[in-house]
N, CA, C and O of each residue as an XYZ file, in Angstrom:
440
protein
N      85.803     98.532     57.452
C      86.412     97.505     58.272
C      87.259     96.580     57.394
O      86.924     96.348     56.233
N      88.337     96.061     57.938
C      89.294     95.280     57.156
C      88.680     94.025     56.542
O      88.945     93.719     55.380
N      87.858     93.287     57.309
C      87.302     92.060     56.748
C      86.350     92.348     55.605
O      86.188     91.504     54.723
N      85.717     93.508     55.588
C      84.894     93.877     54.442
C      85.756     93.980     53.188
O      85.311     93.625     52.096
N      86.974     94.461     53.339
C      87.887     94.575     52.193
C      88.227     93.203     51.622
O      88.313     93.032     50.406
N      88.417     92.249     52.487
C      88.738     90.899     52.025
C      87.545     90.300     51.292
O      87.697     89.751     50.201
N      86.361     90.403     51.887
C      85.162     89.885     51.223
C      84.894     90.622     49.917
O      84.454     90.016     48.939
N      85.157     91.924     49.897
C      84.989     92.701     48.659
C      85.953     92.216     47.578
O      85.584     92.110     46.408
N      87.188     91.924     47.978
C      88.187     91.431     47.025
C      87.780     90.061     46.479
O      87.984     89.772     45.300
N      87.207     89.224     47.338
C      86.722     87.919     46.891
C      85.584     88.108     45.885
O      85.527     87.418     44.867
N      84.684     89.043     46.175
C      83.588     89.348     45.251
C      84.089     89.873     43.924
O      83.556     89.520     42.872
N      85.108     90.713     43.963
C      85.694     91.246     42.738
C      86.319     90.127     41.902
O      86.176     90.099     40.680
N      87.004     89.217     42.569
C      87.591     88.064     41.867
C      86.493     87.217     41.226
O      86.668     86.698     40.124
N      85.371     87.081     41.914
C      84.235     86.325     41.363
C      83.720     86.989     40.092
O      83.495     86.325     39.080
N      83.537     88.306     40.154
C      83.047     89.033     38.966
C      84.031     88.958     37.801
O      83.637     89.046     36.638
N      85.312     88.795     38.124
C      86.336     88.671     37.080
C      86.447     87.239     36.556
O      87.238     86.965     35.654
N      85.650     86.324     37.127
C      85.683     84.939     36.670
C      86.877     84.148     37.182
O      87.294     83.175     36.554
N      87.422     84.554     38.303
C      88.641     83.928     38.836
C      88.386     83.120     40.107
O      89.303     82.899     40.899
N      87.140     82.680     40.302
C      86.744     81.964     41.511
C      86.091     80.632     41.144
O      85.363     80.530     40.157
N      86.365     79.627     41.949
C      85.612     78.370     41.930
C      85.027     78.231     43.328
O      85.727     78.473     44.312
N      83.762     77.846     43.435
C      83.116     77.765     44.741
C      82.529     76.379     44.975
O      82.068     75.711     44.049
N      82.561     75.966     46.245
C      82.043     74.663     46.637
C      83.185     73.684     46.837
O      84.100     73.599     46.018
N      83.122     72.953     47.928
C      84.225     72.054     48.294
C      84.598     71.050     47.205
O      85.782     70.922     46.896
N      83.636     70.325     46.604
C      84.037     69.333     45.585
C      84.730     69.968     44.374
O      85.732     69.447     43.885
N      84.194     71.088     43.896
C      84.811     71.759     42.742
C      86.175     72.341     43.106
O      87.105     72.308     42.301
N      86.286     72.869     44.311
C      87.565     73.436     44.745
C      88.645     72.361     44.856
O      89.803     72.599     44.515
N      88.260     71.179     45.335
C      89.250     70.103     45.423
C      89.741     69.707     44.025
O      90.919     69.393     43.856
N      88.862     69.717     43.030
C      89.277     69.442     41.652
C      90.215     70.537     41.155
O      91.196     70.256     40.466
N      89.913     71.786     41.506
C      90.749     72.915     41.097
C      92.126     72.829     41.740
O      93.132     73.129     41.096
N      92.178     72.421     43.004
C      93.465     72.227     43.684
C      94.280     71.166     42.951
O      95.453     71.379     42.643
N      93.659     70.032     42.675
C      94.358     68.911     42.039
C      94.811     69.226     40.626
O      95.809     68.679     40.156
N      94.077     70.113     39.936
C      94.437     70.466     38.559
C      95.546     71.516     38.507
O      96.084     71.798     37.436
N      95.888     72.096     39.660
C      96.957     73.092     39.701
C      96.497     74.502     39.376
O      97.332     75.393     39.220
N      95.209     74.729     39.270
C      94.690     76.059     38.916
C      94.497     76.971     40.119
O      94.442     78.192     39.968
N      94.394     76.392     41.314
C      94.102     77.182     42.504
C      95.350     77.883     43.031
O      96.409     77.271     43.177
N      95.206     79.186     43.316
C      96.296     79.972     43.912
C      96.093     80.158     45.414
O      97.053     80.331     46.165
N      94.827     80.121     45.840
C      94.503     80.322     47.252
C      93.144     79.688     47.527
O      92.212     79.821     46.735
N      93.046     79.006     48.644
C      91.775     78.444     49.087
C      91.330     79.217     50.327
O      92.110     79.435     51.254
N      90.073     79.621     50.323
C      89.489     80.303     51.474
C      88.435     79.363     52.044
O      87.508     78.952     51.345
N      88.589     79.030     53.316
C      87.711     78.083     53.987
C      86.909     78.834     55.053
O      87.481     79.545     55.879
N      85.599     78.676     55.031
C      84.763     79.296     56.058
C      85.124     78.712     57.422
O      85.384     77.515     57.541
N      85.138     79.548     58.434
C      85.514     79.097     59.778
C      84.521     78.102     60.360
O      84.865     77.327     61.252
N      83.282     78.120     59.855
C      82.269     77.220     60.404
C      82.038     75.970     59.547
O      80.959     75.378     59.584
N      83.051     75.577     58.781
C      82.990     74.342     57.998
C      83.042     73.149     58.970
O      83.556     73.266     60.083
N      82.510     72.018     58.539
C      82.587     70.823     59.388
C      84.046     70.374     59.512
O      84.884     70.693     58.668
N      84.322     69.642     60.563
C      85.694     69.169     60.788
C      86.159     68.257     59.648
O      87.302     68.356     59.201
N      85.276     67.368     59.178
C      85.631     66.483     58.057
C      85.888     67.277     56.788
O      86.824     66.982     56.044
N      85.061     68.284     56.538
C      85.244     69.137     55.365
C      86.565     69.882     55.418
O      87.286     69.951     54.423
N      86.887     70.446     56.595
C      88.149     71.164     56.779
C      89.327     70.239     56.505
O      90.248     70.603     55.774
N      89.300     69.053     57.084
C      90.413     68.115     56.924
C      90.605     67.737     55.466
O      91.735     67.706     54.978
N      89.522     67.452     54.770
C      89.608     67.062     53.372
C      90.259     68.161     52.522
O      91.144     67.892     51.710
N      89.805     69.394     52.724
C      90.326     70.513     51.927
C      91.765     70.845     52.323
O      92.620     71.024     51.456
N      92.036     70.927     53.628
C      93.399     71.292     54.041
C      94.409     70.210     53.672
O      95.550     70.524     53.333
N      94.005     68.936     53.733
C      94.910     67.861     53.301
C      95.258     68.011     51.820
O      96.415     67.850     51.432
N      94.254     68.320     50.995
C      94.509     68.516     49.559
C      95.433     69.714     49.341
O      96.349     69.655     48.520
N      95.189     70.803     50.082
C      96.039     71.998     49.956
C      97.490     71.684     50.320
O      98.419     72.094     49.624
N      97.667     70.960     51.410
C      99.023     70.616     51.847
C      99.712     69.702     50.830
O     100.881     69.905     50.501
N      99.001     68.718     50.346
C      99.577     67.766     49.406
C      99.994     68.453     48.099
O     101.054     68.159     47.548
N      99.151     69.370     47.610
C      99.426     70.040     46.336
C     100.080     71.414     46.522
O     100.199     72.175     45.562
N     100.498     71.732     47.731
C     101.185     72.994     48.054
C     100.389     74.228     47.625
O     100.913     75.119     46.957
N      99.124     74.264     48.017
C      98.256     75.407     47.726
C      98.034     76.162     49.036
O      97.717     75.565     50.065
N      98.204     77.475     48.980
C      97.997     78.303     50.163
C      96.512     78.301     50.539
O      95.640     78.219     49.674
N      96.243     78.391     51.843
C      94.849     78.465     52.285
C      94.743     79.285     53.563
O      95.689     79.385     54.345
N      93.568     79.865     53.751
C      93.259     80.586     54.979
C      91.851     80.199     55.414
O      91.018     79.818     54.591
N      91.599     80.300     56.702
C      90.241     80.152     57.213
C      89.758     81.557     57.512
O      90.393     82.305     58.255
N      88.616     81.905     56.916
C      88.160     83.281     57.027
C      86.646     83.370     56.952
O      86.013     82.651     56.179
N      86.084     84.227     57.735
C      84.666     84.553     57.715
C      83.813     83.323     58.023
O      84.324     82.314     58.509
N      82.526     83.411     57.741
C      81.663     82.248     57.925
C      80.993     81.921     56.594
O      81.085     82.692     55.639
N      80.324     80.781     56.538
C      79.777     80.322     55.259
C      78.734     81.279     54.677
O      78.637     81.406     53.456
N      77.956     81.950     55.521
C      76.948     82.877     55.001
C      77.591     84.105     54.361
O      77.204     84.512     53.266
N      78.575     84.697     55.047
C      79.258     85.878     54.496
C      80.048     85.523     53.245
O      80.055     86.288     52.280
N      80.706     84.384     53.250
C      81.474     83.937     52.096
C      80.554     83.720     50.893
O      80.879     84.114     49.773
N      79.416     83.094     51.135
C      78.440     82.850     50.074
C      77.899     84.164     49.520
O      77.761     84.321     48.307
N      77.595     85.103     50.407
C      77.087     86.412     49.991
C      78.128     87.157     49.163
O      77.793     87.784     48.158
N      79.395     87.089     49.586
C      80.468     87.807     48.884
C      80.595     87.369     47.433
O      80.939     88.174     46.567
N      80.318     86.085     47.160
C      80.447     85.597     45.784
C      79.102     85.508     45.072
O      79.026     85.047     43.933
N      78.041     85.951     45.746
C      76.719     85.941     45.129
C      76.178     84.543     44.890
O      75.445     84.317     43.927
N      76.533     83.602     45.758
C      76.100     82.210     45.582
C      74.642     82.048     45.990
O      74.181     82.659     46.953
N      73.941     81.233     45.258
C      72.541     80.929     45.581
C      72.450     80.146     46.881
O      71.659     80.486     47.760
N      73.251     79.108     47.002
C      73.257     78.290     48.214
C      74.423     78.672     49.103
O      75.050     79.715     48.920
N      74.701     77.822     50.058
C      75.798     78.072     50.992
C      77.080     77.448     50.450
O      77.093     76.300     50.005
N      78.150     78.225     50.497
C      79.470     77.745     50.077
C      80.424     77.846     51.258
O      80.477     78.875     51.932
N      81.170     76.789     51.509
C      82.112     76.797     52.630
C      83.567     76.870     52.167
O      84.467     77.100     52.975
N      83.791     76.675     50.883
C      85.151     76.732     50.337
C      85.119     77.513     49.026
O      84.237     77.325     48.188
N      86.111     78.398     48.871
C      86.263     79.176     47.645
C      87.710     79.054     47.194
O      88.632     79.168     48.001
N      87.904     78.822     45.904
C      89.241     78.796     45.326
C      89.438     80.076     44.517
O      88.611     80.420     43.673
N      90.542     80.777     44.781
C      90.918     81.947     43.989
C      91.922     81.447     42.967
O      92.990     80.949     43.322
N      91.568     81.583     41.683
C      92.357     80.983     40.609
C      93.185     82.012     39.841
O      93.420     81.859     38.642
N      93.621     83.053     40.535
C      94.429     84.105     39.929
C      95.454     84.559     40.966
O      95.092     84.895     42.093
N      96.727     84.567     40.590
C      97.797     84.902     41.536
C      97.671     86.330     42.051
O      97.906     86.574     43.235
N      97.313     87.261     41.209
C      97.174     88.657     41.633
C      96.104     88.829     42.697
O      96.336     89.477     43.717
N      94.934     88.251     42.461
C      93.868     88.320     43.453
C      94.274     87.588     44.735
O      94.035     88.082     45.837
N      94.885     86.416     44.590
C      95.303     85.638     45.759
C      96.298     86.430     46.604
O      96.165     86.483     47.827
N      97.284     87.041     45.971
C      98.283     87.818     46.703
C      97.650     89.024     47.397
O      98.013     89.350     48.527
N      96.705     89.687     46.725
C      96.032     90.854     47.312
C      95.202     90.444     48.533
O      95.213     91.131     49.554
N      94.496     89.341     48.425
C      93.688     88.856     49.555
C      94.589     88.470     50.716
O      94.300     88.814     51.862
N      95.680     87.758     50.436
C      96.613     87.366     51.504
C      97.257     88.578     52.172
O      97.508     88.563     53.377
N      97.523     89.622     51.399
C      98.095     90.842     51.961
C      97.109     91.501     52.927
O      97.494     91.916     54.020
N      95.858     91.597     52.532
C      94.835     92.170     53.409
C      94.618     91.288     54.645
O      94.401     91.791     55.747
N      94.679     89.985     54.448
C      94.532     89.042     55.562
C      95.687     89.201     56.553
O      95.471     89.189     57.765
N      96.905     89.349     56.043
C      98.084     89.539     56.902
C      97.956     90.843     57.689
O      98.272     90.881     58.879
N      97.494     91.913     57.032
C      97.290     93.186     57.722
C      96.292     93.026     58.863
O      96.478     93.595     59.938
N      95.236     92.254     58.632
C      94.217     92.015     59.641
C      94.807     91.259     60.834
O      94.518     91.584     61.985
N      95.636     90.247     60.553
C      96.259     89.455     61.625
C      97.197     90.311     62.454
O      97.229     90.179     63.678
N      97.964     91.190     61.814
C      98.879     92.082     62.534
C      98.070     93.035     63.408
O      98.442     93.299     64.552
N      96.961     93.553     62.870
C      96.093     94.454     63.629
C      95.515     93.791     64.857
O      95.389     94.433     65.899
N      95.160     92.516     64.761
C      94.591     91.798     65.906
C      95.614     91.571     67.003
O      95.269     91.575     68.184
N      96.886     91.371     66.621
C      97.933     91.137     67.620
C      98.169     92.400     68.461
O      98.574     92.319     69.620
N      97.910     93.557     67.861
C      98.127     94.822     68.560
C      96.973     95.226     69.461
O      97.075     96.216     70.186
N      95.875     94.475     69.429
C      94.707     94.842     70.242
C      94.913     94.542     71.705
O      94.023     94.794     72.518
């Protein structure tokens, strides 16, 4: 399934050391200019979403809302629950966005 590919790619980026997880750390990564893509769990709180998306918009960082916090946490092997993940590598970010775009096109055809 397509979403498994996206979560797998996120997990691969984690194993390569190209991920920052957790909203506070991700916001620091956005502000430092290291983040290439932010992935936000769809079930994040409204305040959490606003805080992260505002930072992304201000610092011109791409972001998507994808999956839920449990699946996102599992994909990166997190002990606790993570609602925001920063991909800190352009290659991984572009690959994830490409798979995400394919998924969106597939949904429009349903």
